[in-house]
Rosetta silent file (secondary structure, phi, psi, omega in degrees, C-alpha in Angstrom):
SEQUENCE: MALGLLALPLAACSTAASDEAPAQEQEQQAATHPVSGLEIIDVTVDTGEAKHLFKTEVAATAEEQQRGLMFRTELGPDEGMIFPTEEPRARSFWMKNTPLPLDLIFIGPDRRIANIAAMAEPYSLDPIPSESAVIAVFEIAGGRAAELGIEPGDAVAW
SCORE:     score description
SCORE:     0.000 S_00000001
   1 L     0.000  118.519 -176.674   22.894   30.462   -2.996 S_00000001
   2 L   -78.565  139.766 -174.548   19.881   31.126   -5.071 S_00000001
   3 L  -103.817  128.339  178.127   18.663   34.697   -5.187 S_00000001
   4 L   -92.379  147.644  174.430   14.912   35.400   -5.131 S_00000001
   5 L  -106.683  139.426  178.593   13.507   38.459   -6.826 S_00000001
   6 L   -82.433  141.499  176.552   10.778   40.460   -5.094 S_00000001
   7 L   -84.040  122.353 -178.950    7.651   41.150   -7.059 S_00000001
   8 L  -109.305  132.584  170.790    7.057   44.893   -7.072 S_00000001
   9 L   -58.307  149.236 -178.197    3.751   46.542   -7.910 S_00000001
  10 H   -59.985  -33.203 -176.047    3.803   48.689  -11.021 S_00000001
  11 H   -69.378  -25.712 -179.105    2.983   51.786   -8.950 S_00000001
  12 H   -79.427  -13.075 -178.122    6.210   51.078   -6.922 S_00000001
  13 L   -76.988   89.220 -177.092    8.370   51.087  -10.125 S_00000001
  14 L  -110.563 -168.482  175.522   10.207   54.319   -9.727 S_00000001
  15 H   -61.570  -39.257  179.606   13.687   55.468  -10.489 S_00000001
  16 H   -61.849  -40.384  178.976   14.853   53.734   -7.243 S_00000001
  17 H   -67.182  -40.160  179.397   13.428   50.448   -8.374 S_00000001
  18 H   -69.581  -30.331  176.111   15.109   50.716  -11.735 S_00000001
  19 H   -70.576  -29.397  179.765   18.449   51.606   -9.971 S_00000001
  20 H   -69.930  -35.343 -170.918   18.039   48.320   -7.947 S_00000001
  21 H   -57.202  -50.393  177.881   17.634   46.114  -11.019 S_00000001
  22 H   -55.705  -38.196 -175.863   21.235   46.498  -12.199 S_00000001
  23 H   -67.236  -41.522  178.398   22.516   45.741   -8.764 S_00000001
  24 H   -63.353  -43.727 -177.949   20.264   42.578   -8.529 S_00000001
  25 H   -61.291  -42.470 -179.097   21.446   41.496  -12.027 S_00000001
  26 H   -64.625  -39.245 -179.339   25.165   41.932  -10.839 S_00000001
  27 H   -65.747  -43.509 -179.486   24.454   39.917   -7.687 S_00000001
  28 H   -63.400  -38.988 -179.418   22.865   37.092   -9.780 S_00000001
  29 H   -66.587  -42.820 -179.173   25.836   37.138  -12.161 S_00000001
  30 H   -68.677  -14.476 -173.482   28.277   37.085   -9.287 S_00000001
  31 L   -86.458   -2.322  172.105   26.454   34.095   -7.793 S_00000001
  32 E  -131.407  148.677 -179.083   27.869   31.700  -10.450 S_00000001
  33 L   -73.706  136.798 -174.234   31.429   31.004  -11.456 S_00000001
  34 L   -73.545  -18.258  174.866   32.276   32.359  -14.891 S_00000001
  35 L   -91.774  -51.330 -177.681   34.176   29.123  -15.945 S_00000001
  36 L   -89.218  -14.457 -178.234   32.202   26.304  -14.333 S_00000001
  37 L    75.265    1.213 -175.615   28.817   27.915  -14.117 S_00000001
  38 L   -77.528  156.275  172.997   28.522   26.519  -10.598 S_00000001
  39 E   -66.773  141.605  178.673   26.799   28.360   -7.743 S_00000001
  40 E  -112.777  124.176  178.804   29.224   30.299   -5.629 S_00000001
  41 E  -120.857  165.136  167.201   28.880   30.444   -1.809 S_00000001
  42 E   -87.769  126.260  170.180   31.047   31.697    1.154 S_00000001
  43 E  -117.101  128.596 -177.571   32.920   29.110    3.056 S_00000001
  44 E  -115.246  138.693  175.593   34.654   30.284    6.198 S_00000001
  45 E  -113.618  120.327  178.479   37.396   28.396    8.025 S_00000001
  46 E  -105.453  110.655 -178.133   37.862   29.469   11.653 S_00000001
  47 L   -85.050   -4.765 -174.570   41.297   28.496   12.965 S_00000001
  48 L    92.024  -22.567 -179.088   40.571   30.054   16.400 S_00000001
  49 L  -111.555  -26.093  177.578   43.108   32.762   15.669 S_00000001
  50 L  -156.980  159.187  176.758   41.624   33.986   12.360 S_00000001
  51 E  -111.187  131.015  179.927   38.649   33.456   10.079 S_00000001
  52 E  -115.721  122.114 -178.683   39.430   32.802    6.352 S_00000001
  53 E   -99.087  133.587  175.908   36.736   33.447    3.827 S_00000001
  54 E  -121.984  133.720  169.821   36.694   31.569    0.510 S_00000001
  55 E   -80.665  118.840 -166.525   34.466   32.221   -2.534 S_00000001
  56 E  -126.365  133.199  176.047   33.546   28.662   -3.239 S_00000001
  57 E   -80.942  138.176 -176.076   31.954   26.776   -6.119 S_00000001
  58 E  -106.831  110.848  174.367   29.485   24.215   -5.025 S_00000001
  59 L   -88.852   90.863 -171.057   29.707   20.826   -6.891 S_00000001
  60 L   -89.539  -35.129 -177.350   26.326   19.585   -5.863 S_00000001
  61 L   -94.693  171.324 -176.104   25.382   16.949   -8.336 S_00000001
  62 H   -64.227  -38.292 -178.583   27.112   13.670   -9.104 S_00000001
  63 H   -68.594  -46.838  174.783   28.223   14.968  -12.502 S_00000001
  64 H   -59.694  -39.477  175.926   29.645   18.169  -11.000 S_00000001
  65 H   -68.289  -34.305 -179.322   31.506   16.277   -8.399 S_00000001
  66 H   -68.091  -38.083 -174.527   32.966   13.881  -10.933 S_00000001
  67 H   -83.242  -39.103  177.042   34.377   16.852  -13.014 S_00000001
  68 L    53.549 -128.502  177.916   35.424   18.929   -9.994 S_00000001
  69 L  -104.854   26.454  176.723   38.443   21.130  -10.821 S_00000001
  70 L   -56.688  142.246  169.771   39.565   18.886  -13.767 S_00000001
  71 L    69.400    4.111 -179.054   41.156   20.854  -16.534 S_00000001
  72 L   -86.695  128.438 -173.604   41.232   24.045  -14.539 S_00000001
  73 L  -106.106   -4.641  175.160   44.496   25.926  -14.787 S_00000001
  74 L  -133.896  146.355  172.966   43.667   28.762  -12.233 S_00000001
  75 L  -153.196  115.639 -175.780   42.332   28.876   -8.703 S_00000001
  76 L   -66.738  159.586  179.873   42.671   32.131   -6.752 S_00000001
  77 L   -60.812  -22.633 -178.801   44.112   32.116   -3.162 S_00000001
  78 L  -115.931   25.457 -178.026   40.690   32.792   -1.706 S_00000001
  79 E  -115.511  160.353  179.264   38.715   30.532   -4.036 S_00000001
  80 E  -161.070 -176.836  169.294   37.701   26.894   -3.555 S_00000001
  81 E  -145.733  135.701 -175.433   35.255   24.169   -4.502 S_00000001
  82 E  -118.105  139.561 -179.707   33.181   22.212   -2.019 S_00000001
  83 E  -115.678   87.393 -178.572   31.721   18.698   -2.522 S_00000001
  84 E   -81.772  156.955  170.566   28.823   18.152   -0.073 S_00000001
  85 E  -126.867  153.385  178.995   27.061   14.898    0.662 S_00000001
  86 E   -71.513  -40.769 -178.482   23.644   14.342    2.170 S_00000001
  87 E  -124.557  145.583 -179.491   24.867   11.706    4.680 S_00000001
  88 E   -63.234  135.326  175.563   28.302   11.372    6.243 S_00000001
  89 E  -159.677  158.487  178.424   30.468    8.759    4.505 S_00000001
  90 L   -63.698  139.309  179.025   34.040    7.952    3.706 S_00000001
  91 L  -121.566  151.410  171.084   35.260    9.895    0.624 S_00000001
  92 E  -147.137  136.899  179.851   38.105    9.381   -1.698 S_00000001
  93 E  -124.745  165.143  175.646   39.367   11.585   -4.526 S_00000001
  94 L  -135.992  175.972 -174.146   41.968   11.567   -7.211 S_00000001
  95 L  -115.276   22.551 -178.615   43.633   14.228   -9.280 S_00000001
  96 L   -53.197  131.945  176.638   42.994   12.808  -12.731 S_00000001
  97 L    59.822   24.141 -176.389   43.080   15.654  -15.347 S_00000001
  98 L  -112.421  106.903 -179.367   43.631   18.226  -12.566 S_00000001
  99 L   -81.438   -6.931 -178.170   46.758   20.385  -13.415 S_00000001
 100 L  -103.991  138.507  166.211   46.809   22.327  -10.117 S_00000001
 101 L   -63.071  138.746 -174.228   48.114   21.088   -6.902 S_00000001
 102 E  -135.219  150.678  170.188   45.290   21.227   -4.358 S_00000001
 103 E   -96.611  126.077  173.346   44.754   20.928   -0.541 S_00000001
 104 E  -101.169  116.036 -174.464   41.816   18.595    0.069 S_00000001
 105 E  -104.998  116.418  179.478   40.068   19.425    3.335 S_00000001
 106 E   -98.934  128.123 -171.351   37.758   16.671    4.643 S_00000001
 107 E  -114.099  125.107 -175.885   34.988   18.062    6.851 S_00000001
 108 L   -79.958  177.117 -177.231   33.273   15.858    9.444 S_00000001
 109 L   -63.858  -15.479  179.304   29.642   15.845   10.508 S_00000001
 110 L   -86.798    2.821 -175.021   30.502   18.358   13.266 S_00000001
 111 L    62.129   27.787  169.124   31.657   20.743   10.574 S_00000001
 112 E  -109.547  156.387 -176.963   35.179   20.479   11.736 S_00000001
 113 E   -76.184  127.176 -179.477   38.100   19.493    9.664 S_00000001
 114 E   -86.442  -44.261  176.487   38.757   15.829    9.959 S_00000001
 115 E  -160.210  165.168 -178.512   41.905   15.615    7.907 S_00000001
 116 E  -137.283  131.336  172.053   43.747   17.449    5.126 S_00000001
 117 E  -104.204   95.215 -173.278   45.533   16.075    2.135 S_00000001
 118 E   -78.270  139.802  166.625   48.023   18.772    1.432 S_00000001
 119 E    61.496   44.836 -179.594   49.562   19.515   -1.897 S_00000001
 120 E   -63.062  134.770 -173.058   47.815   16.664   -3.918 S_00000001
 121 L   -67.574  125.820  171.782   49.897   15.851   -6.898 S_00000001
 122 L   -52.633  144.564  175.552   48.419   17.036  -10.270 S_00000001
 123 L    60.308    4.401  179.275   47.223   14.247  -12.624 S_00000001
 124 L   -69.136  139.217  175.020   47.736   11.540  -10.040 S_00000001
 125 L   -98.825    4.042  173.777   45.347    8.613  -10.079 S_00000001
 126 L   -60.814  140.834  174.566   46.284    7.568   -6.512 S_00000001
 127 L   -76.833  144.908 -179.653   43.347    7.679   -4.213 S_00000001
 128 E  -123.413   97.634 -173.307   43.247   10.377   -1.611 S_00000001
 129 E   -94.552  155.638  170.423   40.877    9.255    1.202 S_00000001
 130 L   -69.828  155.700 -178.783   39.134   10.794    4.166 S_00000001
 131 L   -92.921   -4.188  177.609   40.236    9.329    7.482 S_00000001
 132 L  -160.221 -178.463  177.494   36.551    9.045    8.605 S_00000001
 133 L   -68.357  144.614 -171.759   33.037    9.748    7.404 S_00000001
 134 E  -138.713  156.130  177.530   32.731   13.231    6.230 S_00000001
 135 E  -103.317   -8.130  179.717   29.826   15.513    5.006 S_00000001
 136 E  -164.975  155.127  171.930   32.006   17.571    2.538 S_00000001
 137 E  -124.116  135.141 -171.873   35.343   17.802    0.918 S_00000001
 138 E  -119.275  116.772 -177.662   36.688   21.316    0.453 S_00000001
 139 E  -109.628  129.863 -178.015   39.395   21.942   -2.170 S_00000001
 140 E  -131.929  170.844 -179.595   41.610   25.013   -2.096 S_00000001
 141 E   -54.003  141.691 -176.533   44.902   25.992   -3.862 S_00000001
 142 L   -65.026  125.689 -179.104   47.736   23.564   -2.913 S_00000001
 143 L    93.698  -11.652 -175.110   49.672   24.906    0.107 S_00000001
 144 H   -70.765  -36.088  178.343   47.100   27.415    1.096 S_00000001
 145 H   -58.192  -45.578 -179.868   45.961   25.532    4.175 S_00000001
 146 H   -63.503  -43.720 -171.248   49.587   25.580    5.632 S_00000001
 147 H   -63.671  -31.035 -171.456   50.001   29.256    4.698 S_00000001
 148 H   -96.824   -9.026 -177.296   46.754   30.116    6.549 S_00000001
 149 L    77.856   19.922 -179.868   47.408   27.830    9.541 S_00000001
 150 L   -75.961  134.652 -174.127   44.345   25.687    8.776 S_00000001
 151 L  -148.373  163.595  173.963   44.480   22.294   10.570 S_00000001
 152 L   -53.940  139.681 -178.698   42.296   19.398   11.654 S_00000001
 153 L   100.324  -18.540  177.008   39.829   20.430   14.269 S_00000001
 154 L   -67.270  144.106  179.954   39.219   23.924   12.696 S_00000001
 155 E   -79.162  142.694  178.540   35.585   24.882   12.230 S_00000001
 156 E  -129.286  129.688 -176.338   34.186   25.224    8.708 S_00000001
 157 E  -126.405  145.678  172.481   30.879   27.124    8.028 S_00000001
 158 L  -158.764    0.000    0.000   28.908   27.543    4.757 S_00000001
């Protein structure tokens, strides 16, 4: 999520304005992931019983989506990566060069989970397909979906 800076007239530059600057800089720094440099957004999964918030890297470009979480050795329990598409379509992923087991959550055009590929095997070249056309794939730490009771049909917001 891009953060815009407000233009302040010079007369308004007081101690309060200078106190805000470090906070704005911190927000901007927190808006990108320290390893990937990708934008971070909030993704919420609503199971109907609970809402789970994930700080999520956005793999927006073809290059970012191709790299994904390859070579990453850490992913926190409330972190993830989302791979959005402009139009709904069938998606297929693999785990090439990915040392972490992941849950791949396929999100349909209604922003509900279409299917989940749980505990995808690290380094596997086997395709992991969506069961239908989707608008995004959301990756979280392997086993986390089961731990949180996340299932097909649950709503996803970002």
